[in-house]
C-alpha positions in Angstrom: -7.2 16.4 -24.6 -3.8 16.9 -22.0 -6.2 18.2 -19.2 -7.9 15.3 -19.4 -5.2 12.8 -18.9 -3.6 14.6 -16.4 -6.9 14.0 -14.6 -7.4 10.8 -15.2 -3.5 10.1 -13.7 -4.9 12.1 -10.7 -7.3 9.6 -10.2 -4.9 6.5 -10.7 -2.5 8.5 -8.2 -5.2 9.4 -5.9 -6.4 5.4 -5.8 -3.1 4.2 -6.0 -1.8 6.1 -2.7 -5.6 5.2 -1.1 -4.7 1.2 -1.4 -1.5 1.5 -0.5 -2.2 3.2 2.7 -4.8 0.7 3.7 -1.9 -1.7 2.3 0.1 -0.3 4.9 -2.8 -0.4 7.7 -3.1 -4.0 7.3 0.6 -5.0 7.6 0.9 -3.2 10.9 -2.1 -5.1 11.9 -1.0 -8.2 10.9 2.3 -7.5 13.1 0.7 -7.2 16.1 -1.1 -9.6 15.2 2.0 -12.1 14.7 3.3 -10.8 18.0 0.4 -12.1 20.1 -0.5 -15.1 18.3 0.8 -18.0 20.1 0.2 -20.7 16.9 0.8 -19.1 13.8 -0.2 -21.1 11.1 1.1 -21.8 7.9 -1.9 -20.3 6.0 -1.2 -17.2 8.3 2.1 -17.2 6.9 1.1 -17.1 3.2 -1.2 -14.6 4.0 1.1 -12.0 5.5 3.9 -13.0 2.6 1.3 -12.4 -0.7 0.2 -8.7 1.6 3.7 -7.8 1.7 4.4 -8.4 -1.5 1.8 -6.2 -2.7 2.6 -3.6 -0.2 5.9 -3.5 -2.1 4.8 -3.7 -5.1 2.3 -1.1 -5.0 4.8 1.2 -2.9 7.7 1.1 -5.4 5.0 1.6 -8.3 3.7 4.7 -6.3 7.5 6.0 -6.4 8.0 5.5 -9.5 5.4 6.9 -11.0 6.3 10.1 -8.4 2.7 10.2 -6.6 1.8 13.1 -4.6 -0.9 14.0 -2.8 -2.4 16.6 -0.7 -4.2 14.6 1.6 -1.7 12.6 2.6 2.2 13.3 2.4 3.4 10.4 5.0 2.4 6.9 2.6 5.1 7.0 0.3 7.8 7.3 3.1 10.4 4.3 4.9 
């Protein structure tokens, strides 16, 4: 049973890292979009804050779980 729980944790860690990397890319794209937008609406600001909050929450969760990935080691950096 120990092997199965390790596999489940590893699969969860990989999924978490994938989501964190995706949010990181979205934040970078949003930052470029923010700089080029003349009329920045309130809705865009709210969505940007939500995206940032999701990233921070999942980033901290990944750090708390000490996630490691063989495919991308640069996701959990600041």
